[in-house]
C-alpha positions as CSV (number, residue, x, y, z in Angstrom):
1,M,1.9,-13.5,10.6
2,P,-1.2,-15.7,10.8
3,W,-3.9,-13.0,10.7
4,S,-4.3,-11.7,7.2
5,V,-7.0,-9.7,5.4
6,A,-8.1,-9.9,1.8
7,P,-7.6,-6.7,-0.4
8,L,-10.1,-4.0,-0.2
9,R,-12.8,-3.9,-2.9
10,L,-13.5,-0.2,-3.6
11,G,-16.3,-0.7,-6.0
12,R,-16.0,2.7,-7.7
13,S,-12.9,4.3,-9.1
14,W,-13.8,7.9,-8.4
15,I,-13.4,7.7,-4.6
16,V,-9.6,7.4,-5.2
17,A,-7.4,10.2,-6.7
18,P,-3.8,11.3,-6.7
19,D,-4.7,14.7,-5.2
20,V,-7.1,15.9,-2.5
21,R,-8.6,18.8,-4.5
22,T,-10.0,16.3,-7.1
23,L,-11.8,14.3,-4.4
24,R,-13.4,17.3,-2.9
25,A,-14.6,18.5,-6.4
26,R,-16.1,15.0,-7.0
27,W,-17.8,15.0,-3.7
28,N,-19.3,18.5,-4.2
29,R,-20.5,17.5,-7.6
30,L,-22.2,14.3,-6.2
31,V,-23.9,15.9,-3.3
32,G,-25.0,18.8,-5.5
33,A,-27.0,16.3,-7.6
34,E,-30.4,14.8,-6.7
35,G,-32.5,11.8,-7.4
36,A,-31.6,9.7,-10.4
37,E,-28.7,11.9,-11.4
38,R,-27.1,11.3,-7.9
39,E,-27.6,7.6,-8.2
40,E,-26.0,7.5,-11.7
41,L,-23.0,9.6,-10.6
42,F,-22.6,7.4,-7.5
43,G,-22.2,4.3,-9.5
44,P,-24.4,1.7,-7.7
45,S,-23.3,-1.9,-7.2
46,R,-24.6,-5.0,-5.5
47,A,-22.9,-3.9,-2.3
48,R,-23.6,-0.2,-2.3
49,T,-26.3,2.2,-3.6
50,T,-27.4,5.6,-2.4
51,S,-30.0,3.8,-0.2
52,S,-27.5,1.5,1.6
53,S,-27.5,1.6,5.4
54,V,-23.9,1.4,6.5
55,A,-21.9,2.0,9.7
56,A,-19.0,4.5,9.9
57,L,-15.5,3.2,9.3
58,P,-13.5,2.8,12.5
59,G,-11.7,6.0,13.4
60,Q,-13.5,8.1,10.8
61,R,-16.0,10.8,11.4
62,T,-18.2,10.5,8.4
63,G,-21.9,10.6,7.9
64,T,-24.0,7.5,8.4
65,V,-27.3,8.7,6.9
66,R,-28.3,7.0,3.7
67,F,-26.3,8.7,0.9
68,A,-29.4,9.7,-1.0
69,R,-30.0,12.3,1.8
70,E,-26.3,13.4,2.2
71,T,-25.7,17.1,2.0
72,G,-22.7,17.6,4.2
73,P,-19.1,18.7,3.5
74,C,-16.5,16.3,2.0
75,P,-14.9,14.0,4.6
76,E,-11.1,14.6,5.0
77,P,-9.3,12.3,2.5
78,V,-6.8,9.8,3.9
79,R,-3.7,8.3,2.4
80,L,-4.2,5.0,0.5
81,V,-1.5,2.9,-1.1
82,H,-3.3,2.1,-4.3
83,G,-1.2,-0.8,-5.5
84,P,2.6,-1.1,-5.1
85,F,4.4,2.2,-4.6
86,D,1.5,4.4,-5.5
87,E,0.4,6.6,-2.7
88,Q,-2.9,8.3,-3.5
89,W,-5.9,9.7,-1.5
90,L,-9.2,8.0,-0.6
91,L,-12.6,9.3,0.6
92,P,-12.9,7.3,3.8
93,D,-16.7,6.9,3.7
94,H,-18.0,3.4,4.3
95,R,-21.1,4.2,2.2
96,L,-18.9,4.6,-0.9
97,I,-16.7,1.5,-0.5
98,D,-18.0,-2.0,-1.4
99,T,-15.8,-3.9,0.9
100,A,-13.7,-1.7,3.2
101,R,-12.3,-4.3,5.6
102,P,-13.2,-2.4,8.8
103,E,-10.9,-4.7,10.8
104,L,-7.9,-3.1,9.1
105,W,-9.1,0.4,9.8
106,R,-9.6,-0.5,13.5
107,V,-5.9,-1.2,13.9
108,A,-4.5,1.4,11.6
109,D,-2.7,4.0,13.7
110,E,0.7,5.7,14.1
111,H,2.2,2.4,15.4
112,Q,1.0,0.1,12.7
113,L,2.8,-1.3,9.7
114,F,1.2,-3.4,6.9
115,A,3.0,-6.2,5.0
116,V,1.4,-6.5,1.6
117,E,1.9,-9.7,-0.4
118,Q,2.2,-9.2,-4.1
119,G,0.4,-11.2,-6.7
120,Y,2.3,-14.1,-8.1
121,V,3.2,-14.0,-11.8
122,P,5.5,-16.9,-12.9
123,G,8.9,-15.7,-14.0
124,A,8.2,-12.1,-13.1
125,A,10.8,-10.1,-11.2
126,G,10.2,-7.8,-8.2
127,P,9.6,-8.0,-4.5
128,A,7.2,-10.5,-3.0
129,L,6.4,-8.4,0.0
130,L,6.1,-4.7,0.5
131,V,5.7,-2.6,3.6
132,T,3.6,0.5,4.2
133,A,2.6,2.7,7.1
134,A,-0.5,4.0,5.1
135,L,-3.6,1.9,4.7
136,P,-3.1,-0.4,1.6
137,D,-5.8,-1.5,-0.7
138,G,-3.8,-4.7,-1.6
139,R,-4.2,-4.1,-5.3
140,S,-1.9,-6.1,-7.5
141,P,-0.7,-4.8,-10.9
142,A,-1.0,-8.3,-12.3
143,G,-1.9,-11.8,-11.1
144,R,-4.0,-12.7,-8.2
145,P,-3.8,-10.2,-5.3
146,G,-2.0,-11.3,-2.2
147,R,-3.0,-10.7,1.5
148,I,-2.6,-7.8,3.8
149,R,-0.9,-8.7,7.1
150,P,-0.9,-6.0,9.9
151,L,2.2,-6.2,12.2
152,F,0.0,-5.7,15.3
153,R,-3.4,-7.1,16.1
154,R,-4.5,-4.2,18.3
155,P,-4.2,-0.4,18.2
156,G,-1.2,1.1,20.0
157,G,1.3,-1.4,18.7
158,E,-0.2,-4.1,21.0
159,E,-0.1,-7.9,20.4
160,P,2.2,-8.7,17.5
161,N,0.5,-10.6,14.7
162,L,2.9,-13.5,14.9
163,A,2.4,-17.2,15.6
164,P,2.5,-17.7,19.4
165,G,5.9,-19.0,20.6
166,L,7.8,-17.7,17.5
167,L,9.6,-14.8,19.2
168,P,10.9,-16.9,22.1
169,L,12.0,-19.7,19.7
170,L,13.9,-17.3,17.5
171,S,15.4,-15.4,20.4
172,E,16.7,-18.7,21.8
173,R,18.0,-19.9,18.4
174,Y,19.8,-16.7,17.5
175,G,21.0,-15.7,21.0
176,V,19.5,-12.2,20.8
177,R,16.1,-10.7,21.7
178,V,14.0,-10.9,18.6
179,T,11.1,-8.5,18.3
180,A,8.1,-8.3,16.0
181,P,9.7,-5.5,13.9
182,D,12.8,-7.8,13.5
183,V,10.6,-10.5,12.0
184,L,8.9,-8.1,9.6
185,A,12.3,-6.7,8.6
186,W,13.6,-10.2,7.8
187,A,10.5,-11.0,5.9
188,T,10.8,-7.9,3.8
189,A,14.3,-8.8,2.8
190,A,13.9,-12.6,2.5
191,A,10.4,-13.2,1.2
192,R,10.1,-15.2,-2.0
193,P,7.0,-15.4,-4.3
194,S,5.4,-18.7,-5.1
195,S,2.1,-20.0,-6.5
196,A,1.1,-21.0,-3.0
197,G,1.7,-17.5,-1.6
198,C,4.5,-15.5,-0.1
199,R,7.2,-17.7,1.5
200,V,9.6,-16.6,4.1
201,P,12.5,-18.9,4.9
202,L,13.9,-18.7,8.4
203,P,17.7,-19.2,8.6
204,A,19.5,-21.5,11.0
205,D,22.6,-19.3,11.1
206,P,22.3,-16.4,13.6
207,A,24.8,-14.3,11.6
208,L,22.6,-14.6,8.5
209,W,19.6,-13.6,10.5
210,S,21.3,-10.5,11.7
211,T,22.4,-9.6,8.2
212,G,18.9,-10.1,6.9
213,V,17.3,-8.0,9.7
214,E,19.6,-5.1,9.1
215,L,19.0,-5.3,5.3
216,G,15.2,-5.5,5.9
217,R,15.3,-2.4,8.2
218,R,16.9,-0.4,5.4
219,L,14.4,-1.7,2.8
220,T,11.6,-0.9,5.1
221,D,12.9,2.6,5.8
222,I,13.1,3.3,2.1
223,Q,9.5,2.1,1.5
224,L,8.1,4.2,4.4
225,R,9.5,7.4,2.9
226,G,10.1,9.2,6.2
227,A,7.1,7.8,8.0
228,R,7.4,6.5,11.6
229,G,10.3,8.9,12.3
230,G,12.6,7.8,9.5
231,E,14.4,9.9,6.9
232,R,13.3,10.7,3.4
233,P,15.1,8.4,0.9
234,R,18.1,9.8,-0.9
235,L,20.5,8.4,-3.5
236,P,24.1,8.0,-2.4
237,G,26.9,10.3,-3.5
238,G,24.7,13.4,-3.7
239,R,22.9,12.2,-6.8
240,R,19.2,13.2,-7.1
241,P,16.8,13.4,-10.0
242,Y,15.9,17.0,-11.1
243,V,13.4,18.5,-13.5
244,R,15.5,19.6,-16.5
245,A,12.6,20.8,-18.6
246,P,9.2,21.7,-17.2
247,I,6.5,19.0,-17.4
248,P,3.7,20.1,-19.7
249,A,0.1,20.6,-18.5
250,R,-1.2,17.4,-19.9
251,P,1.5,14.9,-20.8
252,T,0.2,11.7,-22.5
253,T,3.4,9.7,-23.1
254,L,6.3,8.5,-20.9
255,A,9.6,7.4,-22.3
256,Y,13.1,6.6,-21.1
257,E,16.5,7.5,-22.7
258,P,19.0,5.1,-21.1
259,G,22.1,6.8,-22.6
260,E,21.2,10.1,-20.9
261,E,19.4,8.6,-18.0
262,T,16.4,10.8,-18.8
263,L,12.7,10.3,-18.3
264,T,10.6,12.2,-20.9
265,L,7.0,13.1,-20.1
266,G,5.0,14.3,-23.2
267,D,5.8,14.8,-26.9
268,D,9.2,15.8,-28.0
269,G,8.1,19.3,-29.0
270,G,7.3,20.4,-25.4
271,A,8.2,17.4,-23.3
272,G,9.2,17.6,-19.7
273,R,12.5,16.0,-18.8
274,V,13.7,14.4,-15.5
275,S,17.3,13.3,-15.0
276,P,19.3,11.5,-13.8
277,V,17.0,8.6,-13.6
278,P,19.0,5.4,-12.9
279,A,18.2,2.5,-15.3
280,E,17.3,0.3,-12.4
281,A,14.5,2.7,-11.3
282,W,13.1,2.6,-14.9
283,E,13.3,-1.2,-15.1
284,F,11.8,-1.8,-11.6
285,H,8.9,-4.2,-12.1
286,V,6.3,-5.7,-9.8
287,G,4.1,-8.5,-11.1
288,G,5.5,-8.0,-14.6
289,V,4.5,-4.3,-14.6
290,R,6.9,-1.4,-14.8
291,M,6.2,0.8,-11.8
292,L,7.0,4.2,-13.3
293,E,4.7,3.5,-16.2
294,Q,1.9,2.4,-14.0
295,W,2.3,5.4,-11.7
296,F,2.1,7.7,-14.7
297,A,-0.9,5.9,-16.2
298,H,-2.8,6.3,-13.0
299,R,-2.5,10.1,-13.4
300,T,-2.9,10.5,-17.1
301,A,-5.2,7.7,-18.5
302,P,-8.4,9.3,-19.9
303,A,-11.6,8.6,-17.9
304,E,-15.1,8.0,-19.3
305,P,-16.6,11.5,-19.8
306,G,-19.6,12.5,-17.8
307,G,-18.8,10.5,-14.7
308,L,-17.1,11.7,-11.5
309,A,-13.9,9.9,-12.5
310,A,-13.5,12.5,-15.3
311,I,-13.2,15.3,-12.8
312,G,-9.5,16.0,-12.3
313,P,-6.8,18.7,-12.3
314,D,-6.7,21.1,-15.2
315,A,-2.9,20.8,-15.3
316,W,-0.2,18.6,-13.9
317,P,0.1,19.6,-10.2
318,Q,3.5,20.4,-8.7
319,E,3.0,17.8,-5.9
320,W,2.9,15.1,-8.6
321,T,6.3,16.2,-9.7
322,S,7.7,15.9,-6.2
323,E,6.1,12.5,-5.7
324,L,7.6,11.3,-9.0
325,L,11.1,12.4,-8.0
326,E,10.8,10.6,-4.7
327,L,9.4,7.5,-6.4
328,I,12.4,7.4,-8.7
329,T,14.7,7.5,-5.7
330,V,12.8,4.8,-3.8
331,L,12.9,2.4,-6.8
332,A,16.6,3.0,-7.5
333,L,17.5,2.4,-3.8
334,L,15.4,-0.8,-3.6
335,A,16.8,-2.2,-6.9
336,G,20.3,-1.7,-5.7
337,R,19.7,-4.3,-2.9
338,D,18.8,-7.3,-5.1
339,Q,22.1,-9.1,-4.7
340,E,22.0,-8.8,-0.9
341,R,18.5,-10.1,-0.9
342,A,19.4,-13.1,-3.0
343,A,22.2,-14.0,-0.6
344,L,19.7,-14.6,2.2
345,A,18.4,-17.7,0.4
346,E,21.7,-19.5,1.1
347,G,22.5,-21.8,4.0
348,P,20.5,-24.2,6.2
349,R,17.0,-23.2,7.4
350,L,14.7,-23.8,10.2
351,T,12.3,-26.5,8.9
352,R,8.6,-26.8,9.3
353,D,9.2,-29.9,11.4
354,A,11.3,-27.9,13.8
355,L,8.6,-25.2,14.1
356,R,6.0,-27.9,14.7
357,K,8.1,-29.6,17.4
358,A,8.4,-26.2,19.1
359,G,4.7,-25.7,19.1
360,V,4.8,-22.7,16.8
361,L,3.0,-24.4,13.9
362,P,0.2,-24.7,13.3
363,A,-0.9,-21.4,14.6
364,P,-4.1,-21.6,16.7
365,A,-7.3,-20.6,15.0
366,A,-7.7,-17.6,17.3
367,A,-4.4,-16.2,16.0
368,R,-5.9,-16.2,12.4
369,R,-8.9,-14.1,13.4
370,P,-9.0,-10.3,14.2
371,A,-8.5,-9.5,17.9
372,S,-11.5,-8.1,19.8
373,V,-11.1,-4.3,20.1
374,L,-13.6,-3.1,22.7
375,D,-12.3,0.4,23.4
376,H,-13.5,1.9,20.1
377,Q,-16.8,3.9,19.9
378,E,-18.0,3.4,16.4
379,E,-21.2,4.9,14.9
380,G,-23.6,2.6,13.3
381,P,-26.1,3.3,10.5
382,E,-28.3,6.4,10.8
383,G,-26.3,7.7,13.8
384,Q,-26.8,4.7,16.1
385,F,-24.0,3.4,18.2
386,A,-22.4,0.2,17.0
387,L,-22.0,-2.6,19.6
388,L,-18.7,-4.5,19.2
C-alpha cells in the first residue's frame, strides 16, 4: 500500500470528546466569547489562531470565515478513531485543526477502509496493524506513531492503493482472483511490527494465503463493529458482559478481579461492576498500553479547569456503558485469534527479489502520492472556491 499519510495533528484537545453533547457545549462557549477571551479559549498555536485563513475540509460544510468572527451553530461532529479502539467525536472544522490531512478526508466515504500502523515498542505485545471505517487520527499510545494507509486512492472505492502489478501477480501465484480487500485482510492478520515499520510477509503457499485471508476478514469484521454491512461483534456461546452494579456518576478508578472476571469502576463503596470480562480482554495491550485502562482514562482524567477541555458530562452517560461493553467484546474476540495469526508466519514466502523481478517493486513515485480528485467542490478561505 504505497500511498500513506502521517497521523493528524489536532493541536487542541478540546475539539475531540467521547460524546457529541460535550462538543456542542464547548463550541457554544467558544463562540459566545469575544476578543481576548475567545483567543485564550481557542488555544492558539503556530498553525492556527482565531485569525487564520483556512479552507473547508473536503466533504464538510463548515464556515471558512476567520474564527474571530464566527457566530454560527456548531458543525455536526464526525466519528474519529482517537488512537487504537477508541471511537470518539471530532469537530470537523479546518480552522480548529493544526494539520488535518485533507487528502484523507477527500477519500473518506462509505467505501473506504483505513489501515493504521501502530507505533513500534520493542518487546510489546499487540497488533501491528488495525483497520477502521471511521477516520483515524493515527495516534499511538506509546512509541512513534505509524502511518495511515487508505485502501482506495479515490472516492467511491476506486483505484486500490496497491503497488501496480501486485494483484495480477498474486492472482497468478495463488490460482484465485485476488482483490484489494483480500490483500488488506491478509495484512490485518499477518502484519508484524518492526523498528523499520509494519512488515507484511507474503506466503508462497496458496493454502496459507487462503487461510490468512479468511482469518483477516474475521479480524476486520470484528474491528469494524458492524460498519460496512457487517454484524456487531458477539462472544461465542451466548456469553456477553453485563452491568452487574450501576456505574457511579463519576468513577475515578478502574480495576479487574480475575477470579470473578469482573471489571470494577469506582471505589468499593459504590463501584460499578461489569462481568463477565474475559481475562484476555483486560490484558489486551497495544504499544505496551492496556486498552481498557486507556479508554477509561480518556473519559475520566481531570482536565485543566477554566479551559474548554474542562467542559464535559455531569455524569457517566449511558452510551459510554454500551461502548465499554462492546469494546470488551471486541478485545476478547481479537485476543482469541493470536495463535492463528502466529501460524501465518510459517512456511516459505515471496521474496523482495521475486517482487522486483515481477516489476511490483519498487512502486512508482506516482503511486506514493495522493491521486488527483477533480470532482470535489471545496470551499476556500472566506467563502472562495478552491481550485484543485
